[in-house]
C-alpha positions in Angstrom: 99.1 109.1 112.7 95.9 109.4 114.7 94.5 111.9 112.2 95.3 109.5 109.4 93.6 106.7 111.3 90.4 108.8 111.7 90.6 109.8 108.1 90.7 106.1 107.2 87.6 105.4 109.2 85.8 108.2 107.4 87.0 106.6 104.2 85.5 103.3 105.1 82.1 105.0 105.9 82.2 106.9 102.6 83.0 103.7 100.7 80.2 101.7 102.4 77.6 104.4 101.6 78.7 104.6 97.9 79.7 108.3 98.3 83.1 107.8 96.7 81.6 105.6 93.9 79.1 108.3 93.2 81.9 110.9 93.0 83.8 108.7 90.6 80.7 108.2 88.4 79.8 111.9 88.4 83.1 113.0 86.8 82.6 113.4 83.0 84.3 110.9 80.7 86.4 113.7 79.1 87.7 114.8 82.5 88.5 111.1 83.4 90.6 110.9 80.2 92.3 114.1 81.1 93.1 112.6 84.6 94.8 109.7 82.9 96.9 112.0 80.7 97.8 114.3 83.5 98.9 111.3 85.7 101.2 110.4 82.8 102.9 113.8 82.8 103.0 113.7 86.6 104.7 110.4 87.0 107.1 111.3 84.2 108.0 114.5 86.1 108.5 112.4 89.3 110.9 110.2 87.2 112.8 113.2 85.9 113.3 114.5 89.5 114.2 111.1 90.8 117.0 110.8 88.2 118.0 114.4 89.0 117.5 115.3 85.4 115.1 118.0 86.4 116.4 120.2 89.2 115.4 123.4 91.0 116.5 126.7 89.5 115.5 130.0 91.2 114.6 131.9 88.0 112.6 129.3 86.1 111.8 127.0 89.1 113.0 123.9 87.2 115.8 123.3 84.7 117.9 120.5 83.3 120.8 119.3 85.5 124.3 120.5 84.9 125.9 117.2 84.0 129.5 118.5 84.7 128.7 119.6 88.2 129.3 116.7 90.7 129.5 114.4 87.7 130.6 111.3 89.7 127.5 111.5 91.8 124.6 113.4 90.0 125.8 113.7 86.4 126.6 110.1 85.8 123.3 109.1 87.4 121.4 111.4 85.1 123.2 110.1 82.1 122.4 106.5 83.1 118.8 107.4 83.5 118.7 108.7 79.9 120.3 105.5 78.7 117.8 103.5 80.8 114.9 105.3 79.1 116.3 104.5 75.7 116.9 100.8 76.6 113.4 100.4 78.2 111.7 102.1 75.2 113.5 99.9 72.7 112.5 96.8 74.6 108.9 98.0 74.9 108.8 98.8 71.1 110.1 95.3 70.4 107.4 93.8 72.6 109.9 92.2 75.0 108.0 90.9 78.0 109.1 92.5 81.2 110.8 95.4 79.4 110.1 97.8 82.2 111.6 95.5 84.9 114.5 94.6 82.7 115.1 98.3 82.1 115.4 98.9 85.8 117.8 95.9 86.3 120.0 96.8 83.3 120.3 100.5 84.4 121.1 99.4 87.9 123.7 97.0 86.6 125.3 99.7 84.5 125.4 101.9 87.6 127.2 99.1 89.6 129.7 98.8 86.7 130.3 102.6 86.8 130.9 102.4 90.6 133.4 99.6 90.1 135.5 101.6 87.6 135.2 104.8 89.6 132.8 106.8 87.4 130.2 106.7 90.2 131.3 107.6 93.7 128.8 107.2 96.6 128.3 110.3 98.7 125.7 110.0 101.5 125.6 113.7 102.1 124.3 114.2 98.5 121.9 111.3 98.7 124.1 109.1 96.5 124.6 105.8 98.1 126.5 102.6 97.2 124.8 100.7 94.4 125.9 97.3 95.8 123.2 95.7 97.9 123.6 94.8 101.5 122.5 91.3 102.5 121.7 92.0 106.1 118.4 90.8 107.3 115.6 93.4 107.7 115.2 94.5 111.3 111.5 93.8 112.1 111.9 94.8 115.7 111.5 98.5 114.6 107.8 97.7 114.0 107.3 97.4 117.7 108.5 101.0 118.1 105.9 102.3 115.7 102.9 100.0 115.9 100.0 101.4 118.0 101.7 104.8 118.5 98.8 106.5 116.8 96.8 106.0 120.0 99.5 107.5 122.2 98.2 111.0 121.6 98.4 114.3 123.5 96.0 117.1 122.4 97.8 119.7 124.5 98.4 122.7 122.4 96.2 121.3 119.6 92.6 122.5 119.4 89.8 120.3 118.2 89.2 122.7 115.3 92.8 122.4 114.1 92.7 118.6 114.4 89.5 118.5 112.3 91.2 120.8 109.7 94.1 118.4 109.6 91.8 115.3 109.2 89.9 117.0 106.4 93.0 118.2 104.6 94.3 114.6 104.6 90.8 113.4 103.5 90.5 115.7 100.5 93.9 114.9 99.2 93.6 111.2 99.8 90.1 110.9 98.3 91.0 112.5 95.0 94.5 111.1 94.8 92.9 107.7 95.0 90.1 108.4 92.7 92.5 110.0 90.2 94.7 106.9 90.3 91.7 104.6 89.8 90.5 106.7 86.9 93.9 106.9 85.3 94.8 103.3 85.6 91.4 101.8 84.8 91.1 104.2 81.8 94.5 103.0 80.4 93.4 99.4 81.0 90.2 100.0 79.0 88.1 99.0 82.0 85.7 101.9 82.0 82.2 101.2 80.4 80.5 103.5 77.9 79.4 105.9 80.7 82.9 106.1 82.1 82.0 104.0 85.1 84.3 101.3 86.6 82.4 98.1 87.3 82.9 96.6 90.8 84.7 99.7 92.0 83.6 99.2 95.6 86.2 96.5 96.6 89.0 98.7 95.3 87.8 101.7 97.3 87.3 99.5 100.4 90.8 98.1 100.2 92.2 101.6 100.0 90.1 102.8 102.9 91.0 99.9 105.2 94.6 100.1 104.3 94.7 103.8 105.3 93.6 103.1 108.9 95.6 99.8 109.2 98.8 101.6 108.0 98.3 104.3 110.6 98.0 101.7 113.3 101.3 100.2 112.2 102.9 103.6 112.2 103.3 104.3 108.5 102.3 107.4 106.5 99.1 107.2 104.5 98.7 103.8 102.8 96.9 104.4 99.6 96.9 103.6 95.9 99.9 105.1 94.0 100.2 106.2 90.4 103.1 103.7 90.0 100.3 101.1 89.8 100.2 102.1 86.1 103.3 100.0 85.6 101.2 96.8 86.1 98.8 97.9 83.3 101.8 98.8 81.1 103.1 95.2 81.6 99.7 93.9 80.5 98.1 93.2 83.8 94.3 93.8 83.9 92.9 91.4 86.5 93.0 91.0 90.2 95.6 88.3 89.8 98.1 91.1 89.0 97.3 92.9 92.2 97.5 89.7 94.2 100.8 88.8 92.8 102.2 92.2 93.5 100.9 91.9 97.1 102.7 88.6 97.6 105.9 89.9 96.1 105.7 92.9 98.4 105.5 90.6 101.4 108.5 88.6 100.2 110.4 91.8 99.5 110.3 92.8 103.2 112.9 90.1 103.9 115.1 91.5 101.1 114.6 95.2 101.8 118.4 95.9 102.1 118.8 94.5 98.6 116.0 96.5 97.0 116.9 99.8 98.7 120.2 99.6 96.9 118.4 100.2 93.6 119.0 103.9 92.9 116.4 106.4 91.8 118.1 106.8 88.4 117.4 103.1 87.7 113.7 103.3 88.5 113.2 106.7 86.9 113.2 105.3 83.3 110.3 103.0 84.2 108.3 106.0 85.5 109.1 108.1 82.4 108.1 105.2 80.0 104.9 104.4 81.9 104.2 108.2 81.9 104.3 108.0 78.1 101.9 105.1 78.1 99.4 107.0 80.3 99.9 110.1 78.2 98.9 108.2 75.1 95.3 108.4 76.2 95.3 112.0 74.9 94.2 110.7 71.6 90.8 110.0 73.2 90.2 113.6 74.1 87.7 115.4 71.9 89.2 118.8 71.2 86.7 120.0 68.5 85.5 123.6 68.7 81.9 122.5 69.7 83.3 120.7 72.7 85.6 123.4 74.2 83.4 123.8 77.3 84.7 120.3 78.3 88.0 120.3 76.5 89.4 123.4 78.2 88.8 122.1 81.7 90.4 118.8 80.6 93.4 120.7 79.4 93.6 122.6 82.7 93.3 119.3 84.6 96.3 117.9 82.6 98.3 121.1 83.1 97.7 121.3 86.9 98.8 117.8 87.9 102.6 118.0 87.1 102.9 121.8 87.7 101.1 121.7 91.1 102.6 118.3 91.9 99.3 116.7 92.9 96.7 114.5 91.3 94.1 116.0 93.7 94.9 119.5 92.6 94.5 118.5 88.9 91.0 117.1 89.6 90.1 120.1 91.7 91.1 122.6 88.9 89.3 120.4 86.3 86.1 120.2 88.2 85.9 123.9 89.2 86.7 125.1 85.6 84.2 122.5 84.1 81.3 123.7 86.3 82.1 127.4 85.9 82.6 127.3 82.2 79.5 125.2 81.5 77.4 127.5 83.6 78.8 130.5 81.7 78.0 128.8 78.4 74.4 128.1 79.7 74.9 124.4 79.8 74.0 123.9 83.4 71.5 121.2 82.6 74.4 119.0 81.4 76.1 119.2 84.8 75.6 116.4 87.4 74.4 117.8 90.8 77.4 116.0 92.4 79.7 118.1 90.2 78.1 121.3 91.6 78.7 120.0 95.1 82.3 119.0 94.3 83.0 122.4 92.8 81.8 124.2 95.9 83.7 121.9 98.2 86.9 122.5 96.3 86.5 126.2 96.4 85.9 126.0 100.2 89.0 123.8 100.5 91.1 126.6 99.0 89.5 129.1 101.3 89.7 127.2 104.6 92.3 124.4 104.2 
């Protein structure tokens, strides 16, 4: 937690000095479009895993779930997730307001019905819990056990060098996860200008930076922008009022946490899968003509890396490195921003030392 706190302070400094904004602006528009598409595949993959439709298999790493194995816990949930995708998609095609939210609630309701008739059986050992909400009040006293603990540190057995490595590992991932989410969501919302820049980006970066350190003080894992933010854009939200409304609802939801935690992953998975499609639809904006391959291939690698390496930051890293190397090899080094050279070197050093 102390490492996250320090990382947040560095974040704030980088945001105040426009470093993060400069990095955002230096990434070519084609790569920014690729980030949006890659995020779409990434969050769809998260949805498939959450619904247990995509499971681990030793030979191929991932495979489709066996619906007959543990049907009353895993199989029925996977089937309901598929049904939820179809319901949500139908409502979205019909332009029904709130289709993604209704898709979650309907899928959850179908799950409770299945539990009532015995088709779904809770099994805590398998991570399958009761779908009926508990109406107990949230225990806020636990906050007192975690708040401020990041300052209760003991460096015995931890060298300063190792601590710095941890901080910079967090820093790299957090910077480019955040920038990737900003790129993807703002691109889908058509908020980027002709040069691929996001007007008034600094407040968003500062909010993220301050939240990182504040979250560490309260005892949470890294507080940052998440790709699920794309759901707001999918619902039509494009202004700060959307974010403010979400923040207020999150505050209210703390008092009803036992209710919301009853919503299963297979009910929220359809929302992620459908939002993933909406992000993926940006692929039509990629220029894949033969005279543009020096940019198109890095964009493709960026898209490929995000879901397969399970990281937005890794996708950006692969995209930046391949973009710089390929354009240098094609003698197009004059088209590359100096910041892109710096980023490519830093990413290579990250793989070597972090």
